N, C-alpha and C positions, 0 to 999 in steps of 0.2 A: 504494500500500500504506500503510495507516494505521499510526501508531506503536503502536496498541493491538492490532493483529492478531497471531495466532500465539501461541506459548507465552509464559509469564511471562518478562519480561526480567530478566537478571542485572545488578546494579549494578557499575560499575567499582570496583576495590578502593580507589582513593584519588582525590579530586577533582583532584589534581595529575598523576595518571597517566591517560592515555587510550589508546585503540586506536592512535592516530596517534603519540603520544609514545613508545609502546613498540614501534612498528613503523615506524621512520623511512623504510624503503623504500616503505611504503604511503603515508606522508605525501607523499613526492615524487611518487608516482603520482597522488594525489588533487589536489595543488596544484603542478603543474609550473611551472617558471620557466626554460625553456630559454634565454631571452635575458638571464637574470640582471638583470631590470629593477630589483629592489630593491637589489641590490648596486651597480648602475650609478648609481641615484639617490643612494645614500649617498656613493659616491665623488665624484659631482658636487658635493654639498654640502661635502664635506671640501676638495675642490680650490678651489672658489669662495671659501671662507673661509680658505684658507691654512693648513690643519691640518698638523701635523708627521706623521712616518711611524708613530708608535706608536699603535695603535688597539686598543681593547677592544670586541669585539662581544658585548654582554650579551643572553642569551637566543638563542644562535646557532642552536639547532635542529639541522638536518642539516648545517650548515656551508657551505651554498652561497654565502651572501653573504660570509661570512668568507673563503672561498677566492677569491672575486672580488676583494676588497680586497687580499688577499695578492698576487694576480696583477698588481694595479695598482701594486705596489711598496711596499705598507704592511707593517709588522711587526705582525702581528695575533695577539692573544690572544683566543680565543673561549671563552665560558663558557656553561654551561647546567646545569640541575639534573638532566636526564634522562641516566642512564648509557647507555641504548641509543642515544640521539641522539649522544652524544659518541663512542661506539665506532664507529658508522656514519660519523660525520664524519671521524674519523682515517683510516679506510680509504678512503672514497669521495671525500673532499675534502681531501687532505693539503695541508700548507703552514703553516697557522696552528698555534699552540700551543693545544691544547684542554684546558680545565680545568673541573672541577665547582665550581659556585658558586651560591649562592642570593641573588637580588637583594634579599631581605628582610634579609640580614645579611652582605654581602660585605665583604671587606677585602683589597685588592690592594697595599696600601702607599701611599706618598706620592710624588707627582710621577713616576709611572711611565708615564703615557699622555698623548698629545697630543689624543686624541679618544675619546669613548665613543659607540658606535652602539647603538641599541635599537630594533629594527624589529618589525613585525607585532604591534603592541599588547603587546609584552612588558612595557613599563613599567606597563601597566594590571593586571598581576597583583599590584601593590601595592594591596591592597584598602582599606587604612586610611591615615589621615594619618600614623600612626607608621611604617608600612612604607614609605611614599613618602619620608618624611623620612630614614629610614635609608638608602634607596637613593641619594638625592641627596647625602647626607653622604659616602657611599662614593665617588661620582663626584667630589665636591669634593676629597677627599683624594687620589684616584688621578690626577687631572688635573694637568698642569703649568699654571702661570699662563697665561691666555689660551687654554687648551684648550677644545675644543668638545664639546657634547652634541648629538647628532643623533638624533631619535626620530620614529617614525611609528606612528600608532595610530588607533583609533576615536575619533570626536568626540562627547563627551557632549552637546554643544549640539544635535546632530542630532535627539535624542529629545525635545526640547522641543516638544510639540504634534504630533509625527509618530508614526504607528503603522504605517507601511507595512512595516517589518521585523518587526513584532510581531504582525500580524493573523492569520497562519496559519503552519502548519508548512511548512517548505521541504524538499522531497524532492531527492535527488541520487543519482546512481549512476555508477560507472565500473568498467571491467574491468581487473583486474591479475592476471597469471599465469593467465589463463583463467578466473578466478573473478569473478562479478559482485558488487560490494560496493554495498549500498544504505544510505542514511542518511536520516533525517527529523530536521530540526533545528527547535527551537522556542526563540525568544528572549522573555524577559520582563524587565521593569524592576522592580527592587527599589528603590523610592524611598527607603526608610528607610536602607538601607545604601549607597545611591548606586552600585548595581551593575547591570550588564547580565548576567543569568543565562542560560546556554545549556544546554538539554537536547538531547542527540543520541542517537538510537536507531539502532544499527548492525545490519545483517544481511549475512552473507557466504554466498553460495551459496543453494541452494534451501531447505534445511530447517534451517539453522543456528539455534541459540538466539540471540535478539537480545541485544545488550549495550547498556546505558544508561550514558551518560557525562554528568556534570554539571560545569560549569566556570563561571567568571564573570570579568568585566572591570570595573575601576573606571570609572565614568562621570565623566571629568574635563572640565570646561568650559574653554574657551580662556583666559579671564581668571583663572580659578582656577589653571590650570597656570602662567601667567605669574607669579602671586603666589608660588607655591611656588618657582619657579626664582629669582626675585629674592631671596627670603628666604635662599636658599642661596648667594648670591653670584654668580649668573649674570645676564648681560645677554642678553635675548632679541633675536636678530638677525632671525629669521623665525618667524612663527606664522600658518599659513594652512591652507586645506582642499584645496589642490591647485594644480597637478598633482602627482601622486605615483605611486608604483609600483602602488597599488591603487585609483586613481581611474578614472573613466570620463569623457572619454578619459584614457588613462594618460599619465604623464610621458614626454617624450622629450628628448634632448639639445638644448640651446639654449632651452628654454622657461623663462621667468623664474618665480619664485615668485608665487603669487597674493596677493590683497589681502583676501580674505574668509575667514571661519572658520565656515561655515554647513553645509557638506555633511558626509557621513558619515565622512570621514577627516580627521585632524589631523596636521600636520607642523610640527616645531619644530627650530630650530637656535639654540643658546644658547652664549654664550662665558663662561667663568669669568673673573671680573674679576681683573686684575693687582693686586698689592699696591700 
């Protein structure tokens, strides 16, 4: 089914709100993680680098990863901008303290966390240098000396000369509560803004009006990210393309971090310098 077929599509009300952010139960149905792979990868990074128990999960979404870190013995504060996500997380994944916060302008105080975790490209919603500076400044204030920043995201370097993810619309479908949900996703690179833009057209059921969502991620390159982190007082301990929770093959316990930064995911562990 093409993205153009059927009645005129309605646009999502806001670029920051999508069908999945407003329907967290649908998000977990579309992107299941029964083995808590992302949470286990984050906990492995924290454990290997000796992080303390106080953790901020920024961009926590449905709370699955935050709840896993809580179950591992961490004292977790989980933050997200989406109220539906937070309400769902409090009910379905209890344990962490869930708070509403915007990574473009958050302030959690000083020396309140031993680690900040930022998974599933949440950091890339900082579209501009100023937004990224504000987020990293927030992390620097909130972390104790020697605290960790652990992040996992798309890798901007992958799109240098590669178009395999850009060449055609990608269809997907899944069944939830007896209803077939179909989507067609198209990715384009905005080189001027250094953004990877996504348009996704959703249809639910046989004759439902399609809905169009538009969102974007910053395309950060490995050495560019290293430079930002260093400027904010972080020492980069790991910067590689895998293995990770969303790589193929995926990460599993015991695998060491890689040495390259060429594939489509990027993983970073950085430590805030001690005074």
